[in-house]
C-alpha positions as CSV (number, residue, x, y, z in Angstrom):
1,M,-75.8,-64.4,6.2
2,G,-77.7,-65.9,9.1
3,P,-75.9,-67.6,11.9
4,V,-72.1,-67.8,11.6
5,R,-71.5,-71.2,10.2
6,A,-68.9,-72.9,8.0
7,W,-68.7,-76.1,6.0
8,R,-65.9,-78.1,4.4
9,D,-67.5,-80.0,1.5
10,D,-70.7,-81.4,3.1
11,E,-69.3,-81.5,6.7
12,E,-70.1,-78.6,9.1
13,I,-67.1,-77.2,11.0
14,D,-67.3,-76.4,14.6
15,L,-66.5,-72.7,15.0
16,G,-66.6,-72.8,18.8
17,P,-68.5,-70.6,21.2
18,R,-70.5,-67.5,20.4
19,Q,-67.6,-65.0,21.1
20,Q,-65.2,-67.0,18.9
21,R,-67.8,-66.8,16.1
22,A,-68.2,-63.1,16.8
23,V,-64.5,-62.6,16.3
24,L,-64.6,-64.4,13.0
25,A,-67.6,-62.4,12.0
26,A,-66.0,-59.1,12.8
27,L,-63.0,-60.1,10.7
28,L,-65.1,-61.2,7.7
29,L,-67.3,-57.9,7.9
30,N,-64.0,-56.1,7.5
31,N,-62.7,-58.3,4.8
32,G,-59.2,-57.2,3.6
33,I,-58.9,-54.4,6.3
34,R,-56.3,-54.8,9.1
35,L,-58.0,-54.5,12.5
36,S,-56.1,-53.9,15.6
37,K,-56.5,-56.0,18.8
38,E,-58.3,-53.0,20.5
39,Q,-60.6,-52.5,17.5
40,L,-61.6,-56.3,17.5
41,I,-62.1,-56.3,21.3
42,G,-64.3,-53.2,21.0
43,M,-66.5,-54.9,18.3
44,V,-66.9,-58.2,20.2
45,W,-67.1,-57.0,23.8
46,D,-69.3,-54.1,24.8
47,D,-67.7,-53.9,28.2
48,P,-64.3,-55.8,27.9
49,T,-62.3,-56.9,30.9
50,P,-58.5,-57.4,30.9
51,S,-59.0,-61.1,30.1
52,A,-60.4,-60.1,26.7
53,V,-56.8,-59.8,25.2
54,M,-55.9,-63.4,26.2
55,A,-59.4,-64.6,25.0
56,L,-58.9,-63.0,21.6
57,R,-55.4,-64.7,21.1
58,T,-57.0,-68.0,22.0
59,Y,-59.9,-67.4,19.5
60,M,-57.4,-66.5,16.7
61,Y,-55.6,-69.7,17.4
62,K,-58.7,-71.7,17.3
63,I,-60.1,-70.1,14.1
64,R,-56.8,-70.8,12.3
65,K,-56.9,-74.4,13.4
66,A,-60.5,-74.8,12.5
67,L,-60.2,-72.9,9.1
68,P,-56.5,-73.3,7.9
69,E,-57.7,-72.4,4.3
70,L,-58.9,-69.0,5.6
71,D,-56.3,-66.2,4.8
72,L,-55.9,-65.0,8.4
73,R,-52.8,-62.9,9.0
74,S,-51.4,-61.2,12.0
75,K,-49.1,-58.2,11.7
76,D,-48.1,-55.4,13.9
77,G,-50.5,-56.3,16.6
78,G,-53.5,-56.6,14.2
79,Y,-55.3,-59.2,12.1
80,T,-56.6,-59.4,8.5
81,V,-58.6,-61.9,6.6
82,R,-59.3,-61.9,2.9
83,A,-62.1,-64.0,1.7
84,E,-64.9,-64.0,-0.9
85,I,-68.1,-62.9,0.9
86,V,-71.5,-64.0,-0.5
87,D,-74.9,-63.1,1.1
88,D,-77.5,-65.7,0.2
89,C,-80.2,-63.5,1.9
90,R,-81.4,-66.4,4.1
91,G,-82.0,-65.7,7.8
92,E,-81.4,-62.6,9.9
93,P,-77.9,-61.2,9.3
94,L,-75.4,-62.2,12.1
95,E,-78.1,-64.3,13.9
96,G,-77.2,-65.1,17.4
97,L,-74.4,-62.5,17.8
98,Q,-74.9,-59.8,20.5
99,G,-73.7,-56.3,21.2
100,S,-73.9,-52.8,19.8
101,Y,-71.4,-53.4,17.0
102,F,-73.3,-56.3,15.5
103,D,-76.7,-54.6,16.2
104,A,-75.5,-51.8,13.9
105,Q,-74.1,-54.2,11.3
106,R,-77.5,-56.0,11.2
107,V,-79.2,-52.6,10.3
108,R,-76.5,-51.9,7.7
109,L,-76.7,-55.3,6.1
110,G,-80.5,-55.2,6.2
111,E,-80.6,-51.9,4.3
112,H,-77.9,-53.3,2.0
113,R,-80.2,-56.4,1.2
114,L,-83.2,-54.2,0.7
115,K,-81.4,-51.9,-1.7
116,A,-79.9,-55.0,-3.6
117,R,-83.4,-56.5,-3.8
118,E,-84.9,-53.2,-5.1
119,D,-82.1,-52.8,-7.6
120,W,-83.0,-56.2,-9.0
121,L,-86.7,-55.3,-9.0
122,E,-86.0,-52.2,-10.9
123,R,-84.2,-54.3,-13.6
124,E,-86.9,-57.0,-13.7
125,L,-90.1,-55.0,-13.2
126,D,-91.9,-58.2,-12.3
127,V,-95.3,-57.2,-11.0
128,L,-95.8,-60.2,-8.8
129,E,-92.5,-59.9,-7.1
130,L,-93.0,-56.1,-6.6
131,Q,-96.3,-56.8,-5.1
132,K,-94.7,-59.2,-2.6
133,H,-92.0,-56.6,-1.7
134,V,-94.5,-53.8,-1.3
135,A,-96.6,-56.0,1.0
136,A,-93.5,-56.8,3.1
137,H,-92.3,-53.2,3.2
138,P,-95.4,-51.0,2.8
139,L,-93.7,-47.7,3.8
140,R,-90.8,-47.9,1.3
141,E,-91.7,-45.5,-1.5
142,R,-89.1,-46.7,-4.1
143,P,-90.6,-50.2,-4.7
144,R,-94.1,-48.7,-4.6
145,A,-93.2,-46.3,-7.4
146,L,-91.6,-49.2,-9.4
147,L,-94.9,-51.2,-8.9
148,M,-96.9,-48.4,-10.2
149,Y,-94.7,-48.1,-13.3
150,A,-94.9,-51.9,-13.9
151,L,-98.7,-52.0,-13.6
152,F,-98.9,-49.0,-16.0
153,R,-96.7,-50.7,-18.5
154,E,-99.1,-53.7,-18.5
155,G,-102.1,-51.4,-19.2
156,R,-103.3,-51.5,-15.5
157,Q,-103.6,-47.8,-15.0
158,A,-106.4,-47.9,-12.4
159,E,-104.4,-50.3,-10.2
160,A,-101.3,-48.2,-10.5
161,L,-103.2,-45.1,-9.4
162,D,-104.9,-47.0,-6.6
163,H,-101.4,-48.0,-5.2
164,F,-100.6,-44.2,-4.9
165,H,-103.7,-43.6,-3.0
166,Q,-103.0,-46.6,-0.7
167,A,-99.5,-45.3,-0.2
168,R,-100.7,-41.7,0.6
169,A,-103.3,-43.0,3.1
170,L,-100.7,-45.3,4.8
171,L,-98.0,-42.6,5.0
172,N,-100.4,-40.1,6.5
173,E,-101.8,-42.7,9.1
174,E,-98.4,-44.1,10.1
175,L,-96.0,-41.1,9.7
176,G,-98.2,-38.1,9.3
177,I,-96.5,-37.2,6.0
178,E,-97.3,-36.9,2.2
179,P,-95.8,-39.1,-0.5
180,G,-92.3,-38.1,-1.5
181,P,-91.3,-36.6,-4.9
182,E,-90.6,-39.9,-6.6
183,L,-94.1,-41.3,-6.0
184,R,-95.8,-37.9,-6.8
185,K,-93.9,-37.7,-10.0
186,V,-94.8,-41.3,-11.1
187,H,-98.5,-40.4,-10.1
188,A,-98.5,-37.3,-12.2
189,Q,-96.9,-39.0,-15.2
190,I,-99.5,-41.8,-15.2
191,L,-102.3,-39.2,-15.1
192,K,-100.7,-37.6,-18.2
193,G,-100.0,-40.9,-19.9
194,D,-96.3,-40.1,-20.4
195,L,-94.5,-42.3,-17.9
196,H,-91.2,-43.5,-19.0
197,L,-88.6,-45.1,-16.7
198,P,-85.1,-44.7,-18.0
199,R,-83.0,-47.7,-18.3
200,R,-80.3,-48.0,-15.6
201,P,-77.5,-50.2,-17.1
202,E,-75.3,-52.3,-14.7
203,Q,-73.0,-54.1,-17.1
204,L,-69.7,-54.3,-15.1
205,P,-68.1,-57.7,-15.2
206,P,-67.9,-59.4,-11.7
207,D,-64.9,-58.2,-9.7
208,L,-62.1,-60.8,-9.3
209,P,-62.1,-62.0,-5.8
210,D,-58.3,-62.7,-5.9
211,F,-57.4,-59.3,-7.4
212,T,-54.1,-58.3,-5.9
213,G,-51.9,-55.1,-5.8
214,R,-52.2,-52.0,-8.0
215,D,-52.9,-49.8,-4.9
216,A,-51.1,-46.8,-6.3
217,E,-52.7,-47.1,-9.8
218,I,-56.2,-47.6,-8.2
219,A,-55.8,-44.4,-6.2
220,R,-54.7,-42.4,-9.2
221,I,-57.5,-43.5,-11.3
222,L,-60.1,-42.9,-8.6
223,D,-58.6,-39.4,-8.1
224,A,-59.0,-38.6,-11.8
225,L,-62.7,-39.6,-12.0
226,P,-65.0,-38.3,-13.3
227,G,-63.1,-37.7,-16.5
228,T,-61.4,-39.9,-18.9
229,V,-58.7,-42.3,-17.8
230,G,-56.7,-44.6,-20.0
231,I,-55.1,-47.9,-18.7
232,T,-52.3,-49.1,-20.9
233,G,-49.9,-51.9,-20.8
234,M,-48.9,-55.1,-22.6
235,R,-51.4,-57.9,-23.1
236,G,-51.6,-60.1,-20.0
237,S,-50.9,-57.2,-17.6
238,G,-54.4,-57.1,-16.2
239,K,-55.8,-53.9,-17.7
240,T,-59.4,-55.2,-17.9
241,A,-59.2,-56.6,-14.3
242,L,-57.9,-53.2,-13.0
243,A,-60.6,-51.3,-14.9
244,T,-63.3,-53.6,-13.5
245,R,-62.0,-53.2,-10.0
246,V,-62.0,-49.5,-10.3
247,G,-65.5,-49.6,-11.7
248,H,-66.8,-51.6,-8.7
249,L,-65.0,-49.3,-6.3
250,A,-66.4,-46.1,-7.9
251,K,-69.9,-47.2,-9.0
252,K,-71.8,-45.5,-6.2
253,R,-70.5,-42.2,-7.4
254,F,-72.3,-42.7,-10.7
255,P,-76.0,-43.4,-9.9
256,D,-77.2,-43.6,-13.5
257,G,-75.4,-46.8,-14.1
258,Q,-72.4,-48.7,-15.4
259,I,-71.8,-49.5,-19.0
260,F,-69.2,-52.0,-20.2
261,V,-68.3,-52.0,-23.9
262,R,-65.9,-54.2,-26.0
263,S,-66.8,-53.3,-29.6
264,H,-65.5,-51.3,-32.6
265,D,-68.8,-49.5,-32.7
266,V,-68.6,-48.1,-29.3
267,A,-71.3,-45.3,-29.7
268,N,-73.8,-47.8,-30.9
269,E,-73.2,-50.1,-27.8
270,L,-73.5,-47.0,-25.5
271,L,-76.8,-46.2,-27.0
272,R,-78.1,-49.7,-26.8
273,A,-77.2,-49.7,-23.1
274,V,-79.5,-46.9,-22.4
275,G,-82.4,-48.3,-24.6
276,V,-81.8,-46.8,-28.1
277,E,-82.0,-49.6,-30.6
278,N,-80.7,-49.4,-34.2
279,P,-79.7,-45.7,-34.0
280,S,-78.9,-43.8,-37.2
281,G,-77.1,-40.6,-38.0
282,D,-74.3,-39.2,-35.9
283,K,-74.3,-41.8,-33.1
284,A,-71.8,-39.9,-31.0
285,A,-73.9,-36.8,-31.0
286,L,-77.0,-38.8,-30.1
287,W,-75.1,-40.5,-27.2
288,R,-74.0,-37.1,-25.8
289,E,-77.7,-36.0,-26.0
290,K,-78.9,-39.0,-24.1
291,A,-76.1,-38.7,-21.5
292,R,-76.4,-35.0,-20.9
293,G,-77.0,-34.3,-17.2
294,K,-76.4,-38.0,-16.3
295,R,-73.6,-39.6,-14.4
296,F,-72.5,-42.8,-16.0
297,L,-69.4,-44.9,-15.4
298,I,-68.3,-46.3,-18.7
299,V,-65.5,-48.9,-19.2
300,I,-64.3,-49.3,-22.8
301,D,-62.2,-52.3,-23.1
302,D,-59.4,-53.0,-25.6
303,V,-59.7,-49.8,-27.5
304,R,-57.9,-50.2,-30.9
305,D,-58.1,-46.7,-32.2
306,A,-58.8,-43.2,-31.0
307,A,-61.6,-42.6,-33.6
308,S,-63.9,-45.3,-31.9
309,V,-64.0,-43.3,-28.6
310,K,-63.5,-39.7,-29.7
311,D,-66.2,-37.2,-28.7
312,L,-68.0,-39.7,-26.4
313,G,-67.1,-38.0,-23.1
314,T,-69.9,-36.0,-21.3
315,P,-69.6,-33.8,-18.1
316,G,-70.3,-35.8,-15.0
317,S,-69.8,-39.1,-16.5
318,A,-66.5,-41.1,-16.4
319,L,-64.7,-43.0,-19.2
320,V,-62.2,-45.7,-18.4
321,L,-60.3,-46.9,-21.4
322,T,-58.0,-49.9,-21.7
323,S,-55.7,-50.1,-24.6
324,V,-52.4,-51.8,-25.3
325,R,-51.2,-48.6,-27.0
326,Q,-51.4,-45.3,-25.3
327,L,-53.6,-43.1,-27.6
328,N,-51.9,-39.9,-27.2
329,E,-54.0,-38.3,-29.9
330,L,-56.9,-38.3,-27.5
331,P,-57.1,-35.0,-25.5
332,G,-57.8,-34.7,-21.8
333,V,-56.9,-38.4,-20.9
334,T,-55.1,-39.3,-17.7
335,W,-53.0,-42.3,-18.8
336,V,-51.9,-45.0,-16.3
337,K,-49.3,-47.5,-17.5
338,I,-49.2,-50.9,-15.9
339,A,-46.6,-53.7,-16.3
340,G,-45.9,-56.7,-14.0
341,L,-46.9,-56.7,-10.4
342,T,-44.5,-55.7,-7.6
343,E,-42.5,-58.6,-6.2
344,Q,-44.7,-58.6,-3.1
345,A,-47.9,-58.4,-5.0
346,A,-46.7,-61.2,-7.4
347,R,-45.8,-63.5,-4.5
348,E,-49.1,-62.8,-2.9
349,F,-51.2,-63.4,-6.1
350,F,-49.2,-66.6,-6.8
351,G,-50.1,-67.7,-3.4
352,K,-53.8,-67.1,-4.1
353,V,-53.9,-69.1,-7.4
354,F,-51.6,-71.8,-6.3
355,D,-50.6,-73.1,-2.8
356,R,-48.7,-71.0,-0.3
357,G,-47.3,-74.1,1.4
358,R,-45.7,-75.5,-1.9
359,I,-44.5,-71.9,-2.6
360,D,-42.8,-71.6,0.8
361,A,-41.1,-75.0,0.2
362,E,-39.3,-73.6,-2.9
363,P,-39.0,-69.8,-2.5
364,E,-36.1,-69.3,-4.8
365,N,-37.7,-71.4,-7.6
366,A,-40.9,-69.3,-7.1
367,E,-39.0,-66.1,-7.5
368,V,-37.3,-67.4,-10.7
369,L,-40.6,-68.5,-12.1
370,L,-42.4,-65.2,-11.4
371,E,-39.5,-63.2,-13.0
372,R,-39.6,-65.5,-16.1
373,V,-43.2,-64.3,-16.8
374,S,-42.2,-60.8,-15.8
375,R,-44.8,-61.0,-12.8
376,L,-47.7,-60.6,-15.3
377,P,-51.1,-61.5,-13.7
378,T,-52.4,-63.6,-16.7
379,P,-49.4,-66.0,-17.0
380,I,-49.2,-66.2,-13.2
381,R,-52.8,-67.3,-13.0
382,V,-52.2,-70.0,-15.8
383,I,-49.1,-71.5,-14.3
384,G,-50.7,-71.4,-10.8
385,G,-53.6,-73.4,-12.1
386,K,-51.4,-75.8,-13.9
387,L,-49.3,-76.5,-10.7
388,R,-52.4,-76.8,-8.6
389,A,-53.7,-79.5,-11.0
390,R,-50.4,-81.4,-10.8
391,Q,-50.2,-82.2,-7.1
392,H,-46.8,-84.1,-7.3
393,W,-45.1,-81.4,-9.4
394,T,-42.6,-79.0,-7.8
395,I,-42.0,-75.5,-9.1
396,G,-38.5,-76.7,-10.1
397,M,-40.2,-79.3,-12.4
398,L,-42.2,-76.6,-14.1
399,L,-39.0,-74.5,-14.6
400,E,-37.3,-77.6,-16.2
401,Q,-40.2,-78.0,-18.6
402,M,-40.1,-74.3,-19.5
403,E,-36.4,-74.7,-20.3
404,R,-37.2,-77.7,-22.6
405,D,-40.1,-75.7,-24.3
406,T,-37.7,-72.9,-25.3
407,K,-35.9,-75.4,-27.5
408,L,-39.0,-76.6,-29.4
409,G,-39.3,-73.9,-31.9
410,N,-42.9,-73.6,-33.2
411,A,-44.0,-76.9,-31.4
412,V,-45.4,-75.1,-28.3
413,P,-47.4,-77.5,-26.0
414,V,-51.0,-76.6,-25.3
415,D,-50.5,-75.7,-21.6
416,C,-47.4,-73.6,-22.5
417,A,-49.4,-71.9,-25.1
418,A,-52.0,-70.9,-22.6
419,T,-49.2,-69.3,-20.5
420,L,-47.9,-67.5,-23.6
421,A,-51.4,-66.5,-25.0
422,P,-50.9,-62.8,-24.3
423,L,-47.8,-62.8,-26.5
424,I,-49.3,-65.1,-29.1
425,S,-52.1,-62.5,-29.4
426,A,-49.7,-59.6,-29.5
427,E,-47.5,-61.1,-32.3
428,K,-50.5,-61.2,-34.7
429,D,-50.5,-57.4,-34.7
430,L,-46.7,-57.2,-35.5
431,S,-45.2,-56.4,-38.9
432,D,-42.6,-58.9,-40.3
433,E,-39.9,-56.3,-39.5
434,E,-40.9,-55.9,-35.9
435,R,-41.2,-59.7,-35.4
436,H,-37.7,-60.1,-36.8
437,V,-36.1,-57.5,-34.6
438,L,-37.8,-59.1,-31.5
439,M,-36.5,-62.6,-32.6
440,C,-32.9,-61.2,-33.0
441,F,-33.1,-59.4,-29.7
442,A,-34.2,-62.6,-27.9
443,R,-31.2,-64.6,-29.2
444,R,-28.7,-62.0,-27.7
445,D,-27.2,-62.6,-24.3
446,T,-28.2,-59.1,-23.1
447,D,-31.4,-57.5,-21.9
448,V,-30.5,-54.0,-23.2
449,I,-29.6,-52.8,-26.7
450,D,-29.2,-49.4,-28.3
451,I,-30.2,-48.3,-31.8
452,H,-26.9,-49.1,-33.4
453,E,-26.8,-52.6,-32.0
454,A,-30.4,-53.2,-33.1
455,A,-29.5,-52.1,-36.6
456,E,-26.5,-54.4,-36.6
457,M,-28.2,-57.6,-35.3
458,S,-31.3,-57.2,-37.6
459,G,-29.7,-55.9,-40.7
460,A,-32.0,-53.0,-40.8
461,D,-31.2,-49.6,-42.0
462,P,-29.9,-47.5,-39.0
463,G,-32.2,-44.6,-40.0
464,A,-35.3,-46.8,-39.9
465,I,-34.6,-49.0,-36.9
466,E,-35.6,-46.3,-34.4
467,M,-39.1,-46.2,-35.8
468,V,-39.3,-50.0,-35.4
469,L,-38.1,-49.9,-31.8
470,E,-40.5,-47.1,-30.9
471,S,-43.3,-49.0,-32.4
472,L,-42.5,-52.0,-30.2
473,A,-42.2,-49.8,-27.2
474,D,-45.6,-48.4,-27.8
475,V,-47.1,-51.9,-27.4
476,H,-44.9,-52.6,-24.4
477,L,-42.9,-55.5,-26.0
478,I,-39.7,-53.6,-25.2
479,E,-39.2,-50.9,-22.5
480,P,-37.6,-47.5,-23.5
481,L,-34.9,-46.5,-21.1
482,V,-33.0,-43.4,-22.1
483,L,-33.0,-42.0,-25.6
484,G,-32.0,-44.7,-28.0
485,R,-31.7,-47.6,-25.4
486,Y,-34.3,-50.3,-24.8
487,R,-34.8,-53.3,-22.6
488,L,-36.4,-56.6,-23.4
489,P,-38.7,-58.0,-20.6
490,H,-38.0,-61.6,-19.5
491,F,-41.4,-62.9,-20.6
492,V,-41.0,-61.4,-24.0
493,R,-37.5,-62.9,-24.4
494,I,-38.9,-66.4,-23.5
495,Y,-41.7,-66.2,-26.1
496,F,-39.6,-64.9,-29.0
497,G,-36.8,-67.2,-28.0
498,I,-39.2,-70.0,-28.7
499,R,-40.1,-68.4,-32.1
500,S,-36.6,-67.5,-33.2
501,P,-35.4,-71.0,-34.5
502,A,-37.7,-70.4,-37.4
503,L,-35.1,-67.9,-38.6
504,T,-32.4,-70.5,-39.2
505,S,-34.7,-73.3,-40.4
């Protein structure tokens, strides 16, 4: 993040004069946040004149023209951009931009870079890289403490102690202060020979740059942390993406690290994350001992049963669980159920993974397509990618193909199977009776049935059919309405409509 520059492929784009580039930089620094005209003018002009309003409009027009692919939106007298921001750590941040706002941002970004660099150094503990960093920033105590630890770990105790004395002399000379508690603690531990640096795990998957919607759910989850939160919903609804987004938003509240687990032996993986290899005995109890007094953020993905996560919560740490089934047998869990995106969020997400221009050319077909996949993020991503790869296809053509595919029985095309992957996976966990009921339901010309209709259409015993329907509702393949009545989501109807011809073959 040196000078504000842009390229399309290998060709640099002319971003105009300094103030125009400053407007673009201010928008990107507030990625995803709506800025009013007054806010933008205050950021770009320290002493604005009345002509700044007209200049801002001109700059917005020229930015849109230069970068049509940039998601620059205007609404209610303000502007918003959404972009993936990457700092390659080359050059002075915001080089060439002047003013108090950008001066403050340079300081903030500089501190952010240093912290990110030192976080990496803490993970790697490379002596040479630490020596370079300490030489460049001799008054920063954290990297000096890390260098002392790395040297001690390599058996270079004398060098480690010498660095403490160098730091002490420098801090006294430059600032008139003694070393802080972190440096003194490392020094004392080296003298005693019992220096042990705890492992700080950072295992969260990358956040999705095109994550869309779920604002209410995110707010509810963040409000419940620390504690245990469960995210439940059918496959393909974006549970893992939501848990990951929450993890990145909340990780600063949990300084001892973030752990991501997708395993049946959850306690074992938690212990490995903090440096305990091949644990034996009561692993849950050992984990609670290791986590006592710490603040971890832990995401446990795709939990299949309550026993695998029981008794793992500790005060101060947060557990975020994702599970198809809501595990009501777990005490003290705040459950958040998700399904398809809202209509607005689904349109916005479709625009990110496909092409807004082509969507705007067929708005009605786009709405039909999104409804057919129940506005679930995973199928939307797949069909968006498919349409993007087929430049000459319209959305209407894809809808025609989907209509043909529903008549193919078990002969599902590969690309269609990718769209239906969440339900293909879900079907593997169904009993024959549950699968039969869904196929019967999918053949009926109605979205809603009651218990008596379900018993009649499936041939099941009326006394037993409610248990089958409730089991399907637990994994979100049908939606409970009032007592005894259920609705079939459109996406589930499509899939089991494809599967149902097998009943008559």
